[in-house]
N, C-alpha and C positions, 0 to 999 in steps of 0.2 A: 572503496576501491572504482571511479569512474569509468564511462564508456570509454576512454582512452585504451583500456585494457582487454576490449569485447570488441566483437565482429559483429558485425549486421546479421539479423538472426536469431540471435541470444537470447532476446525479450522474451518473441515468438515462443520460441521451445522452452524455455520457461514454465510460462505461460501454461502452453498446451499441456506438461508435465505437469504440473504442479496442478490441474484442474481437471486433468482423464477422467477421475471418478465422477465429479457432477457433469461431464459433457457424457460419460456412460450414462447416467442415472435418469438423463432426458435430450438427448441428441437435440428432439425438435427445437427447444426450448433454448438450449445453450450453445448449440451449433455458431448460430450469427455471431457470440462473441470470435471466434477465431479472426475472423474481418478485422476487429477491433484492436486484437492482437496484435494483426500483422501491422495494420496503418502504424499501429503507436511502437512499432522497433523501426517503423522506417523512419518515423518523425522522432523518434530520440536519435538516428543517424546522421539524419538530415541536418537536423537543427541545433547543434552539441550546444551551441552558447545557451540556447534557451531549454526547449526539453528535454536536451542530453543531459547538461546542468542540475536539472532535479529527478535524478534515480543514481543509488548510490548499488553495487552488487554484493555479495555477504559472500565469505570463505572460511569453512573448514580446513584448516590442513592441505592448504594449498587446491581443496575442494569444491566449486563454485554449489553454495548452498541457495542462495536466493536472490532477492531483489526489493528491494523498496523504492518508490515515488512519491512524488509530491505536486500540487499547483501551486504556484507562489503568484498567481494572479490577484489575488485581492488582497495584497499586503497592504497596507500591516493589519487590516480588520482580522483575514483567518487565513490560514495555511490546510489548501486541504491533501488530505492523505491520500493519495490513491493506491496502486498496487502493493501488497504487503506480502510477495512472493515465498514461497520457502517449500523446496522439494519434496514429496512426499518422504522420503528415507530420513528427513533431518526433522520434520515437526516431532514437535511434544520435546525439543531438549529447548525453548527457548531462542529461539534464533529471532523468530518473531516479534518477541518481543521486546528483544537487544535493536531490531532495526526500526522498532517503534520508536525507542528511545532516542535510540539515534534520530531519527527526522526530529523527534520532540525540542532536542539538542541544537539543531542545525536552527532551528523555527526562533529558537529562544537567540539566538548570534543573529540569525535577520529581524529581529523586532517583532515577529509577530504576535496578536494579542491571544488569539485562540488557535488550537487546530481543530479541525470538524472530521470526519470518516465515514462514510456509509457502508452497510454491511445490508445483508439480506436475513430474513427468519427461515430460510430453508434450515436443513440441518445441515447439510457440509459446513454450513457458515458459525455454527454453533460455537466451535473452540475460537474462530478469531474475534464472536463476540464476549466472551469471557474472559481473554487476550486483552482486548479494547478496556473493560472492567476494571482488569488485573494493572491496566496502566495507569488507571486512574481516571478514565474517558465516564461521561455522563451520560445516559440515553436520555435525548431533547424530544425526539420525534417518532412516530410511523406513519406511515401510510402507503395505499395500494401500490403495487409495482404496475406501471398500466402497458407494459410489453409482457406481463405474468398473471394474471388472474391466478387469484389463491394468494400469492408472494407477498411479503411485504419489506419496505425499505426499511431500513432502521440507521437512525443519524446520533452520531457522539459527539460530544463536543467536549474539552479540556480548556483550561486556560494555560497560556503558555508564561512560564517564570523566566523575566526579563535575564537574562543576563547577568548583566551588572548584578541583580541580587543573587547570583548563585555562584560570583567569584566574591564578593562580600561573606560568604557564608563559608568558605574554601577555608 
């Protein structure tokens, strides 16, 4: 489900709900992200043919569960996975994994060679790290996060299986 079924403000709201625990853990560090979330929400709805075309929303029994997004600007070399947002009450049920698999399916159709995603070594993101590894991503590097001394950014990559091979196996 794309943005045509949503109203401006929903992306920012989902991010705020999903990261509430993280914001509470260290407001000084994480509060500046709110500005980015608001801007991303505006960009999604103001640019539906580009940024808005690179996001989808997930539902369960008619209820919004979360959303996932990507940046296709480095096509065909790599697609960059952005937010993989799942509301707290829906975590641990495989929705994040399903959203990642859907992005990989779309990357395959678009002809991307690889998919890349960044996360952080903060304890809040450990479930995300496990999920990326469970989806077949490999960690390729770590480096200090300039904005947050003491935290490390982690980059994961996976080769995208071309759609023609997926169809041939079916």
